Chimera marker file (.cmm) of the C-alpha trace (Angstrom):
<marker_set name="trace">
<marker id="1" x="100.693" y="464.593" z="245.086" r="1" g="1" b="0" radius="0.5"/>
<marker id="2" x="96.977" y="463.978" z="244.512" r="1" g="1" b="0" radius="0.5"/>
<marker id="3" x="97.243" y="465.216" z="240.920" r="1" g="1" b="0" radius="0.5"/>
<marker id="4" x="100.185" y="462.934" z="240.151" r="1" g="1" b="0" radius="0.5"/>
<marker id="5" x="98.314" y="459.958" z="241.573" r="1" g="1" b="0" radius="0.5"/>
<marker id="6" x="95.202" y="460.915" z="239.586" r="1" g="1" b="0" radius="0.5"/>
<marker id="7" x="97.278" y="461.131" z="236.407" r="1" g="1" b="0" radius="0.5"/>
<marker id="8" x="98.867" y="457.697" z="236.930" r="1" g="1" b="0" radius="0.5"/>
<marker id="9" x="95.645" y="455.913" z="237.831" r="1" g="1" b="0" radius="0.5"/>
<marker id="10" x="93.806" y="457.569" z="234.956" r="1" g="1" b="0" radius="0.5"/>
<marker id="11" x="96.586" y="456.575" z="232.561" r="1" g="1" b="0" radius="0.5"/>
<marker id="12" x="96.298" y="452.920" z="233.585" r="1" g="1" b="0" radius="0.5"/>
<marker id="13" x="92.509" y="452.928" z="233.359" r="1" g="1" b="0" radius="0.5"/>
<marker id="14" x="92.583" y="454.625" z="229.969" r="1" g="1" b="0" radius="0.5"/>
<marker id="15" x="95.213" y="452.223" z="228.673" r="1" g="1" b="0" radius="0.5"/>
<marker id="16" x="92.916" y="449.295" z="229.484" r="1" g="1" b="0" radius="0.5"/>
<marker id="17" x="89.939" y="451.151" z="227.985" r="1" g="1" b="0" radius="0.5"/>
<marker id="18" x="91.876" y="452.025" z="224.821" r="1" g="1" b="0" radius="0.5"/>
<marker id="19" x="92.949" y="448.424" z="224.266" r="1" g="1" b="0" radius="0.5"/>
<marker id="20" x="89.378" y="447.249" z="224.827" r="1" g="1" b="0" radius="0.5"/>
<marker id="21" x="87.636" y="449.740" z="222.567" r="1" g="1" b="0" radius="0.5"/>
<marker id="22" x="90.325" y="450.046" z="219.892" r="1" g="1" b="0" radius="0.5"/>
<marker id="23" x="88.745" y="447.089" z="218.131" r="1" g="1" b="0" radius="0.5"/>
<marker id="24" x="85.731" y="449.309" z="217.473" r="1" g="1" b="0" radius="0.5"/>
<marker id="25" x="87.910" y="451.361" z="215.071" r="1" g="1" b="0" radius="0.5"/>
<marker id="26" x="88.769" y="450.118" z="211.598" r="1" g="1" b="0" radius="0.5"/>
<marker id="27" x="92.014" y="452.096" z="211.761" r="1" g="1" b="0" radius="0.5"/>
<marker id="28" x="93.252" y="450.088" z="214.781" r="1" g="1" b="0" radius="0.5"/>
<marker id="29" x="92.156" y="446.730" z="213.386" r="1" g="1" b="0" radius="0.5"/>
<marker id="30" x="94.429" y="447.063" z="210.376" r="1" g="1" b="0" radius="0.5"/>
<marker id="31" x="97.377" y="448.643" z="212.198" r="1" g="1" b="0" radius="0.5"/>
<marker id="32" x="100.610" y="446.707" z="212.797" r="1" g="1" b="0" radius="0.5"/>
<marker id="33" x="101.511" y="446.128" z="216.443" r="1" g="1" b="0" radius="0.5"/>
<marker id="34" x="104.575" y="448.374" z="216.080" r="1" g="1" b="0" radius="0.5"/>
<marker id="35" x="102.217" y="451.295" z="215.381" r="1" g="1" b="0" radius="0.5"/>
<marker id="36" x="99.348" y="450.147" z="217.601" r="1" g="1" b="0" radius="0.5"/>
<marker id="37" x="101.207" y="450.063" z="220.938" r="1" g="1" b="0" radius="0.5"/>
<marker id="38" x="102.681" y="453.589" z="220.656" r="1" g="1" b="0" radius="0.5"/>
<marker id="39" x="99.295" y="454.936" z="219.510" r="1" g="1" b="0" radius="0.5"/>
<marker id="40" x="97.416" y="453.370" z="222.436" r="1" g="1" b="0" radius="0.5"/>
<marker id="41" x="100.080" y="454.526" z="224.889" r="1" g="1" b="0" radius="0.5"/>
<marker id="42" x="100.063" y="458.083" z="223.527" r="1" g="1" b="0" radius="0.5"/>
<marker id="43" x="96.251" y="458.272" z="223.553" r="1" g="1" b="0" radius="0.5"/>
<marker id="44" x="96.179" y="457.003" z="227.142" r="1" g="1" b="0" radius="0.5"/>
<marker id="45" x="98.726" y="459.621" z="228.216" r="1" g="1" b="0" radius="0.5"/>
<marker id="46" x="96.685" y="462.365" z="226.535" r="1" g="1" b="0" radius="0.5"/>
<marker id="47" x="93.488" y="461.116" z="228.147" r="1" g="1" b="0" radius="0.5"/>
<marker id="48" x="95.146" y="461.084" z="231.570" r="1" g="1" b="0" radius="0.5"/>
<marker id="49" x="96.366" y="464.621" z="231.009" r="1" g="1" b="0" radius="0.5"/>
<marker id="50" x="92.896" y="465.859" z="230.004" r="1" g="1" b="0" radius="0.5"/>
<marker id="51" x="91.205" y="464.185" z="232.978" r="1" g="1" b="0" radius="0.5"/>
<marker id="52" x="93.790" y="465.608" z="235.387" r="1" g="1" b="0" radius="0.5"/>
<marker id="53" x="93.502" y="469.071" z="233.854" r="1" g="1" b="0" radius="0.5"/>
<marker id="54" x="89.706" y="468.925" z="234.029" r="1" g="1" b="0" radius="0.5"/>
<marker id="55" x="89.930" y="467.974" z="237.695" r="1" g="1" b="0" radius="0.5"/>
<marker id="56" x="92.299" y="470.854" z="238.441" r="1" g="1" b="0" radius="0.5"/>
<marker id="57" x="90.110" y="473.401" z="236.633" r="1" g="1" b="0" radius="0.5"/>
<marker id="58" x="86.606" y="472.215" z="237.526" r="1" g="1" b="0" radius="0.5"/>
<marker id="59" x="85.009" y="473.933" z="240.527" r="1" g="1" b="0" radius="0.5"/>
<marker id="60" x="82.831" y="470.853" z="241.212" r="1" g="1" b="0" radius="0.5"/>
<marker id="61" x="82.271" y="467.258" z="240.133" r="1" g="1" b="0" radius="0.5"/>
<marker id="62" x="79.318" y="468.416" z="238.035" r="1" g="1" b="0" radius="0.5"/>
<marker id="63" x="81.560" y="470.751" z="236.021" r="1" g="1" b="0" radius="0.5"/>
<marker id="64" x="84.224" y="468.015" z="235.832" r="1" g="1" b="0" radius="0.5"/>
<marker id="65" x="81.739" y="465.559" z="234.300" r="1" g="1" b="0" radius="0.5"/>
<marker id="66" x="80.080" y="468.120" z="232.010" r="1" g="1" b="0" radius="0.5"/>
<marker id="67" x="83.429" y="469.442" z="230.822" r="1" g="1" b="0" radius="0.5"/>
<marker id="68" x="84.711" y="465.970" z="229.978" r="1" g="1" b="0" radius="0.5"/>
<marker id="69" x="81.515" y="465.081" z="228.111" r="1" g="1" b="0" radius="0.5"/>
<marker id="70" x="81.708" y="468.286" z="226.065" r="1" g="1" b="0" radius="0.5"/>
<marker id="71" x="85.423" y="467.826" z="225.400" r="1" g="1" b="0" radius="0.5"/>
<marker id="72" x="84.944" y="464.185" z="224.344" r="1" g="1" b="0" radius="0.5"/>
<marker id="73" x="82.118" y="465.086" z="221.996" r="1" g="1" b="0" radius="0.5"/>
<marker id="74" x="84.086" y="467.874" z="220.301" r="1" g="1" b="0" radius="0.5"/>
<marker id="75" x="87.225" y="465.723" z="219.911" r="1" g="1" b="0" radius="0.5"/>
<marker id="76" x="85.250" y="462.845" z="218.395" r="1" g="1" b="0" radius="0.5"/>
<marker id="77" x="83.300" y="465.053" z="215.978" r="1" g="1" b="0" radius="0.5"/>
<marker id="78" x="86.543" y="466.685" z="214.828" r="1" g="1" b="0" radius="0.5"/>
<marker id="79" x="88.358" y="463.349" z="214.450" r="1" g="1" b="0" radius="0.5"/>
<marker id="80" x="85.534" y="461.840" z="212.399" r="1" g="1" b="0" radius="0.5"/>
<marker id="81" x="85.202" y="464.906" z="210.175" r="1" g="1" b="0" radius="0.5"/>
<marker id="82" x="88.947" y="465.055" z="209.506" r="1" g="1" b="0" radius="0.5"/>
<marker id="83" x="89.135" y="461.260" z="208.992" r="1" g="1" b="0" radius="0.5"/>
<marker id="84" x="91.677" y="460.956" z="211.793" r="1" g="1" b="0" radius="0.5"/>
<marker id="85" x="90.052" y="457.639" z="212.628" r="1" g="1" b="0" radius="0.5"/>
<marker id="86" x="87.089" y="455.640" z="211.496" r="1" g="1" b="0" radius="0.5"/>
<marker id="87" x="84.589" y="453.596" z="213.464" r="1" g="1" b="0" radius="0.5"/>
<marker id="88" x="83.913" y="449.942" z="212.719" r="1" g="1" b="0" radius="0.5"/>
<marker id="89" x="80.294" y="448.976" z="212.123" r="1" g="1" b="0" radius="0.5"/>
<marker id="90" x="80.120" y="447.519" z="215.656" r="1" g="1" b="0" radius="0.5"/>
<marker id="91" x="80.655" y="450.928" z="217.297" r="1" g="1" b="0" radius="0.5"/>
<marker id="92" x="77.348" y="452.124" z="218.753" r="1" g="1" b="0" radius="0.5"/>
<marker id="93" x="76.762" y="455.806" z="217.999" r="1" g="1" b="0" radius="0.5"/>
<marker id="94" x="75.403" y="458.553" z="220.236" r="1" g="1" b="0" radius="0.5"/>
<marker id="95" x="74.512" y="461.764" z="218.394" r="1" g="1" b="0" radius="0.5"/>
<marker id="96" x="76.963" y="460.823" z="215.640" r="1" g="1" b="0" radius="0.5"/>
<marker id="97" x="79.927" y="459.919" z="217.848" r="1" g="1" b="0" radius="0.5"/>
<marker id="98" x="81.042" y="456.576" z="219.210" r="1" g="1" b="0" radius="0.5"/>
<marker id="99" x="79.488" y="455.802" z="222.562" r="1" g="1" b="0" radius="0.5"/>
<marker id="100" x="82.693" y="454.249" z="223.909" r="1" g="1" b="0" radius="0.5"/>
<marker id="101" x="84.946" y="457.293" z="223.356" r="1" g="1" b="0" radius="0.5"/>
<marker id="102" x="82.125" y="459.641" z="224.404" r="1" g="1" b="0" radius="0.5"/>
<marker id="103" x="81.904" y="458.033" z="227.858" r="1" g="1" b="0" radius="0.5"/>
<marker id="104" x="85.577" y="457.079" z="228.252" r="1" g="1" b="0" radius="0.5"/>
<marker id="105" x="86.996" y="460.146" z="229.993" r="1" g="1" b="0" radius="0.5"/>
<marker id="106" x="84.045" y="460.567" z="232.340" r="1" g="1" b="0" radius="0.5"/>
<marker id="107" x="83.996" y="456.922" z="233.405" r="1" g="1" b="0" radius="0.5"/>
<marker id="108" x="87.755" y="456.552" z="233.788" r="1" g="1" b="0" radius="0.5"/>
<marker id="109" x="88.006" y="459.954" z="235.488" r="1" g="1" b="0" radius="0.5"/>
<marker id="110" x="85.294" y="459.205" z="238.036" r="1" g="1" b="0" radius="0.5"/>
<marker id="111" x="86.668" y="455.722" z="238.643" r="1" g="1" b="0" radius="0.5"/>
<marker id="112" x="90.161" y="457.149" z="239.209" r="1" g="1" b="0" radius="0.5"/>
<marker id="113" x="88.780" y="459.693" z="241.678" r="1" g="1" b="0" radius="0.5"/>
<marker id="114" x="86.934" y="456.917" z="243.512" r="1" g="1" b="0" radius="0.5"/>
<marker id="115" x="90.091" y="454.781" z="243.655" r="1" g="1" b="0" radius="0.5"/>
<marker id="116" x="92.086" y="457.691" z="245.074" r="1" g="1" b="0" radius="0.5"/>
<marker id="117" x="89.620" y="457.880" z="247.980" r="1" g="1" b="0" radius="0.5"/>
<marker id="118" x="90.720" y="454.369" z="248.996" r="1" g="1" b="0" radius="0.5"/>
<marker id="119" x="94.424" y="455.167" z="248.738" r="1" g="1" b="0" radius="0.5"/>
<link id1="1" id2="2" r="1" g="1" b="0" radius="0.2"/>
<link id1="2" id2="3" r="1" g="1" b="0" radius="0.2"/>
<link id1="3" id2="4" r="1" g="1" b="0" radius="0.2"/>
<link id1="4" id2="5" r="1" g="1" b="0" radius="0.2"/>
<link id1="5" id2="6" r="1" g="1" b="0" radius="0.2"/>
<link id1="6" id2="7" r="1" g="1" b="0" radius="0.2"/>
<link id1="7" id2="8" r="1" g="1" b="0" radius="0.2"/>
<link id1="8" id2="9" r="1" g="1" b="0" radius="0.2"/>
<link id1="9" id2="10" r="1" g="1" b="0" radius="0.2"/>
<link id1="10" id2="11" r="1" g="1" b="0" radius="0.2"/>
<link id1="11" id2="12" r="1" g="1" b="0" radius="0.2"/>
<link id1="12" id2="13" r="1" g="1" b="0" radius="0.2"/>
<link id1="13" id2="14" r="1" g="1" b="0" radius="0.2"/>
<link id1="14" id2="15" r="1" g="1" b="0" radius="0.2"/>
<link id1="15" id2="16" r="1" g="1" b="0" radius="0.2"/>
<link id1="16" id2="17" r="1" g="1" b="0" radius="0.2"/>
<link id1="17" id2="18" r="1" g="1" b="0" radius="0.2"/>
<link id1="18" id2="19" r="1" g="1" b="0" radius="0.2"/>
<link id1="19" id2="20" r="1" g="1" b="0" radius="0.2"/>
<link id1="20" id2="21" r="1" g="1" b="0" radius="0.2"/>
<link id1="21" id2="22" r="1" g="1" b="0" radius="0.2"/>
<link id1="22" id2="23" r="1" g="1" b="0" radius="0.2"/>
<link id1="23" id2="24" r="1" g="1" b="0" radius="0.2"/>
<link id1="24" id2="25" r="1" g="1" b="0" radius="0.2"/>
<link id1="25" id2="26" r="1" g="1" b="0" radius="0.2"/>
<link id1="26" id2="27" r="1" g="1" b="0" radius="0.2"/>
<link id1="27" id2="28" r="1" g="1" b="0" radius="0.2"/>
<link id1="28" id2="29" r="1" g="1" b="0" radius="0.2"/>
<link id1="29" id2="30" r="1" g="1" b="0" radius="0.2"/>
<link id1="30" id2="31" r="1" g="1" b="0" radius="0.2"/>
<link id1="31" id2="32" r="1" g="1" b="0" radius="0.2"/>
<link id1="32" id2="33" r="1" g="1" b="0" radius="0.2"/>
<link id1="33" id2="34" r="1" g="1" b="0" radius="0.2"/>
<link id1="34" id2="35" r="1" g="1" b="0" radius="0.2"/>
<link id1="35" id2="36" r="1" g="1" b="0" radius="0.2"/>
<link id1="36" id2="37" r="1" g="1" b="0" radius="0.2"/>
<link id1="37" id2="38" r="1" g="1" b="0" radius="0.2"/>
<link id1="38" id2="39" r="1" g="1" b="0" radius="0.2"/>
<link id1="39" id2="40" r="1" g="1" b="0" radius="0.2"/>
<link id1="40" id2="41" r="1" g="1" b="0" radius="0.2"/>
<link id1="41" id2="42" r="1" g="1" b="0" radius="0.2"/>
<link id1="42" id2="43" r="1" g="1" b="0" radius="0.2"/>
<link id1="43" id2="44" r="1" g="1" b="0" radius="0.2"/>
<link id1="44" id2="45" r="1" g="1" b="0" radius="0.2"/>
<link id1="45" id2="46" r="1" g="1" b="0" radius="0.2"/>
<link id1="46" id2="47" r="1" g="1" b="0" radius="0.2"/>
<link id1="47" id2="48" r="1" g="1" b="0" radius="0.2"/>
<link id1="48" id2="49" r="1" g="1" b="0" radius="0.2"/>
<link id1="49" id2="50" r="1" g="1" b="0" radius="0.2"/>
<link id1="50" id2="51" r="1" g="1" b="0" radius="0.2"/>
<link id1="51" id2="52" r="1" g="1" b="0" radius="0.2"/>
<link id1="52" id2="53" r="1" g="1" b="0" radius="0.2"/>
<link id1="53" id2="54" r="1" g="1" b="0" radius="0.2"/>
<link id1="54" id2="55" r="1" g="1" b="0" radius="0.2"/>
<link id1="55" id2="56" r="1" g="1" b="0" radius="0.2"/>
<link id1="56" id2="57" r="1" g="1" b="0" radius="0.2"/>
<link id1="57" id2="58" r="1" g="1" b="0" radius="0.2"/>
<link id1="58" id2="59" r="1" g="1" b="0" radius="0.2"/>
<link id1="59" id2="60" r="1" g="1" b="0" radius="0.2"/>
<link id1="60" id2="61" r="1" g="1" b="0" radius="0.2"/>
<link id1="61" id2="62" r="1" g="1" b="0" radius="0.2"/>
<link id1="62" id2="63" r="1" g="1" b="0" radius="0.2"/>
<link id1="63" id2="64" r="1" g="1" b="0" radius="0.2"/>
<link id1="64" id2="65" r="1" g="1" b="0" radius="0.2"/>
<link id1="65" id2="66" r="1" g="1" b="0" radius="0.2"/>
<link id1="66" id2="67" r="1" g="1" b="0" radius="0.2"/>
<link id1="67" id2="68" r="1" g="1" b="0" radius="0.2"/>
<link id1="68" id2="69" r="1" g="1" b="0" radius="0.2"/>
<link id1="69" id2="70" r="1" g="1" b="0" radius="0.2"/>
<link id1="70" id2="71" r="1" g="1" b="0" radius="0.2"/>
<link id1="71" id2="72" r="1" g="1" b="0" radius="0.2"/>
<link id1="72" id2="73" r="1" g="1" b="0" radius="0.2"/>
<link id1="73" id2="74" r="1" g="1" b="0" radius="0.2"/>
<link id1="74" id2="75" r="1" g="1" b="0" radius="0.2"/>
<link id1="75" id2="76" r="1" g="1" b="0" radius="0.2"/>
<link id1="76" id2="77" r="1" g="1" b="0" radius="0.2"/>
<link id1="77" id2="78" r="1" g="1" b="0" radius="0.2"/>
<link id1="78" id2="79" r="1" g="1" b="0" radius="0.2"/>
<link id1="79" id2="80" r="1" g="1" b="0" radius="0.2"/>
<link id1="80" id2="81" r="1" g="1" b="0" radius="0.2"/>
<link id1="81" id2="82" r="1" g="1" b="0" radius="0.2"/>
<link id1="82" id2="83" r="1" g="1" b="0" radius="0.2"/>
<link id1="83" id2="84" r="1" g="1" b="0" radius="0.2"/>
<link id1="84" id2="85" r="1" g="1" b="0" radius="0.2"/>
<link id1="85" id2="86" r="1" g="1" b="0" radius="0.2"/>
<link id1="86" id2="87" r="1" g="1" b="0" radius="0.2"/>
<link id1="87" id2="88" r="1" g="1" b="0" radius="0.2"/>
<link id1="88" id2="89" r="1" g="1" b="0" radius="0.2"/>
<link id1="89" id2="90" r="1" g="1" b="0" radius="0.2"/>
<link id1="90" id2="91" r="1" g="1" b="0" radius="0.2"/>
<link id1="91" id2="92" r="1" g="1" b="0" radius="0.2"/>
<link id1="92" id2="93" r="1" g="1" b="0" radius="0.2"/>
<link id1="93" id2="94" r="1" g="1" b="0" radius="0.2"/>
<link id1="94" id2="95" r="1" g="1" b="0" radius="0.2"/>
<link id1="95" id2="96" r="1" g="1" b="0" radius="0.2"/>
<link id1="96" id2="97" r="1" g="1" b="0" radius="0.2"/>
<link id1="97" id2="98" r="1" g="1" b="0" radius="0.2"/>
<link id1="98" id2="99" r="1" g="1" b="0" radius="0.2"/>
<link id1="99" id2="100" r="1" g="1" b="0" radius="0.2"/>
<link id1="100" id2="101" r="1" g="1" b="0" radius="0.2"/>
<link id1="101" id2="102" r="1" g="1" b="0" radius="0.2"/>
<link id1="102" id2="103" r="1" g="1" b="0" radius="0.2"/>
<link id1="103" id2="104" r="1" g="1" b="0" radius="0.2"/>
<link id1="104" id2="105" r="1" g="1" b="0" radius="0.2"/>
<link id1="105" id2="106" r="1" g="1" b="0" radius="0.2"/>
<link id1="106" id2="107" r="1" g="1" b="0" radius="0.2"/>
<link id1="107" id2="108" r="1" g="1" b="0" radius="0.2"/>
<link id1="108" id2="109" r="1" g="1" b="0" radius="0.2"/>
<link id1="109" id2="110" r="1" g="1" b="0" radius="0.2"/>
<link id1="110" id2="111" r="1" g="1" b="0" radius="0.2"/>
<link id1="111" id2="112" r="1" g="1" b="0" radius="0.2"/>
<link id1="112" id2="113" r="1" g="1" b="0" radius="0.2"/>
<link id1="113" id2="114" r="1" g="1" b="0" radius="0.2"/>
<link id1="114" id2="115" r="1" g="1" b="0" radius="0.2"/>
<link id1="115" id2="116" r="1" g="1" b="0" radius="0.2"/>
<link id1="116" id2="117" r="1" g="1" b="0" radius="0.2"/>
<link id1="117" id2="118" r="1" g="1" b="0" radius="0.2"/>
<link id1="118" id2="119" r="1" g="1" b="0" radius="0.2"/>
</marker_set>
């Protein structure tokens, strides 16, 4: 039950995050709403899955955080190199990747875990 709750809370948090930071991508700025909504929803579902999987597999919070940072970095580097998406000039960079997507899974994952403690 805890994993299902984590998945749902993380999905909602990531959906809000995705909507917020999607304007830092040139690809999202020019996308019609009929493509934008499914993309944001799909990305949020994937993010929730990765956070939940990291939580299941990590032996401690330290490994959970480190694993999500490493995963986020690799995904962003790959996406930029393959031109899957492109950052707008407003996106702050951290070692060549966008700071917002780099921190997204860790922040939303830790926030979801904190919210579960109050449930």
